[in-house]
Every structure is written in structure tokens, then in C-alpha cells.
N, C-alpha and C positions, 0 to 999 in steps of 0.2 A: 241920655241916661242908658238906653239899651246898648248903645255902642260901647260905652265905658264898661258896662258890666260884661259884655262879650270879651273885650280886650283883657279885662282882669281875669276872667275865667280862663282864657287861652293862656295867659301868662302863668297862672297857677298850674295849669295842666302841664305846660312845657317844663316848669321847674321840677315838678315831681316826677315827670316822665323822663327820667335820666337816660341818656343814650350815649353810646360811644361816639367819639368824633372820627374814628377811623372809617374810611369808606372804600369799598371795592365795587367794581362794576358787576352787573349780573351777566353770567354766561348764558348762552342760549339753551344749554342743557341742564342747568342746575341753579339752585337758589343761593344767592350770596349769604354767607354766614353772618354778614353785617347788614342784613336787609333793613333792620330797624334804623340803623344809622344812615343807610343809603337813602331811605325815604325822608328822614328828617333833614339831611344835608341837601337833598334836592329841593325840599320845601324852602329852606333858608336861601338857597341860591335863586329860586324862582321869585321869592318875595323881595330880595335885596338887589339882585342883578338882572331881574326881568328875563330869566332863562325859562326853559320849558322842559326841565328835567323830570318833573313829576309825571308829565304826560308820557314821556319816553318809558319811564319805569312802569307806568300803568299798562302800556301796550306790551311791554316785555312780559310782565306777569300774566296778562291775559293770554299771550301766545304760549306760555308755558303750561297753561291749564289745558289739559287734553280733552276736556269735556266730562271727565269722570270727577267724582267728588274728591277733591284734594283739600283736606282740612288746613294744612299749613298754608298753601297758596291762597285759600279763601280768606283766612285770617289776615294775611298781609295785604291782600288786595283791598279788603275793607278798611284796614288801618290807613292805607294810602288815601282812600276816599275821605277820611277824616281831614287830612291835611289839604286835599284838593278843595274841600268845602270851605275851610278857613281861608285859603288863598283867594277864592272867588268872592267870599264874603268881604274880605278886606278891600278888594278892588271895586266893590259895589255891584258886582254882577250876581244879583240874588237868584235870578232864574237858573243860571248854570250851577250856582252853589246848591240849589235845591235838587237839581238833577244828580249832582255828585253825591250828596248825602243819601239820597234815595237809593242810589246804586249800592252804596256801602251797606245800607240796611238790608236790601234785597239779597245780597250775597250771603249774609249771615243768616237771614231768615230761612233760606233754602238749605242751610247746612244741617244735617242730621247729627244726633248725638253731640250736641253742643257742650263744650267745657265751660268752666267758670270764666276763663279768659274770653271765650266767645260771647257769653252773655254780658260780661262787663263792657266789652267794646260795643256790642249792639245797643246797650242802654245809653252809652255815651253818644253814639251816633243819633239815637232817637232824641236825646236831650238837645242836641244841636239842631235837629230837624224841626223842633217845636217852633222856632222863629219863622219857619217857612210854611207851616201848616195853616189850613184854612178852617173848614168845617169839622175836620177830623182831629182837632187839637186834643179833646178830652180822651178819645180813643188812643191816641199816640201817647198821651200822658200815662194812661193806665198800663199800656204795653211796656213803657219805659220802667215803671215801678215794678212790674211783674218780672221783667228781665233782670234788673239789678238784684232783686230779692233772690231770684234763682241762682245768680252768680255767687251770692253769699251762702246760700244753702249748700251749694256744691263744694265751696271752699271758703270758709269764714275768714281764713288768714290770707286771702288773696289781696295783695297791696292795691292793685288796680281796682278791684271790686269795691274795696273800702273807700278809696279815693272818689270813685264815681258816685257811690251812694252819698257820701258827705257833700259832694259838689251839687248833686241834684237837690238834696234837702236844703242846702244853703240858698239856692236860687228859686226854690219853691215858695210862693207867697204864703204868708202866715194863714190867710183865710182858707188855704188848701192844705193846711197842716204842716207847712214847711218851717224850717228853722229850729226844729227840736233836737235833731240828731247830728247836725253838721259837725260841730266841734268834736263830738265823740268819735265819729268815723274818720274825720280828717287827721286827728291826732293818732288814731290807731294806724292809719296808713303810713304816717311818718315814722312810727315806731317799728313797723314790720321790716324784715330784711328786704333789701332791694331785689336780690336775685334768688331764685330757687333752681335747683338742678332739674330742669324739665326737658333739656335737649338743646341742641345748637340753635334751633330756629325759634325758640320761645321768646316772648317779649321780656324786656328787663326794665 
């Protein structure tokens, strides 16, 4: 049952998380304008052709980080960790999947002046991490809800924040208050414009 729910969740995320199919390689000195598509295409290649492109992208992005706080790089490094987590979950390597999702969370947690996009991705990673948590499940659950609420407070019309909130509520057991807002927020996410003019490297 848990596996089916995870696959359904991933499927819904990928459908709503529309990406361009065009892909360009990362140059050593700059970030690809198609970084979202690069990451997604690498994930598809890794999962269907048994390649190792996500690892290469992960190393390239890490090398581009000069050690100073770069918000754009941090976001996309964390986004890549989302797909690395799914990849290792699918092949049954839960130990590595846990390491990957924890790295994604750590990258965003250490980012100052987080935007709505940052909080939405952080909450999504935390929701994914719940399946690997042990004694800290309740703490992680509370952090996840606080982060997605913060995302919506900063930008109530953020498509991704609305989607993540609806998804979290959908998969939250009724005894914990779940299932009351999923339809409202998922329908809102579908109705919102797919893209906003935020800059070349913003998620779409």
C-alpha cells in the first residue's frame, strides 16, 4: 500500500511539475537556462536507461558553488536531491535515499531569507523524508507543516506551494487532521498560471 501511494504521489507531482523537454549541458562557469529540464531528463535517463547523469549534475552543481551562499544554486541542488531520493527509493536503496533527501533538506535549511519557492521545496522534501524518519517523525511533521504554511504566507498564489500543501493534506491521516483541504488547494494549484516572470533560473 505504501509503495502504491508513493508511486501515485510521484506521478501526480511529475504531471503537475511541467518541464521543458529541451536539455542543454551545464557549462563549468554558468548555470544552464534549462536546469529544471536538465535535472528531469537526467532522472528519466537514470531510471529508464540505468545511466548516472543525476550524479554528474550533482557534482557539477556542487563544484559551481563557491562556498558562498548562492540562492539559485542552492535551490536547484535541493531540487536535484528530490529526484535522487525518488531514484534510490525506486531501486530499493532506502539508506541512500534517506541520505539524499536529508542533504536536500540541509541545503535549504541553511539558506537565509528563504522565498516561497524555497519553503515549498523544503516542505516537499520533508514530506518525502517522513518515510525514512524514526523517532523524530512528529518533529519532522511539524516542521513540514510550518514550512508549507510559510510558503503560502509569503506567496498565496504560488502554484507549487498550493500543490505541496494539497498533497501533504491528502496523505495526512484523518486522525492527524488530514483530508480537509486537499481538494481546495490542489484545484487552486491547477487553476493558477504555470509560469511567472521571476527570472531565467526560476522553477516552472
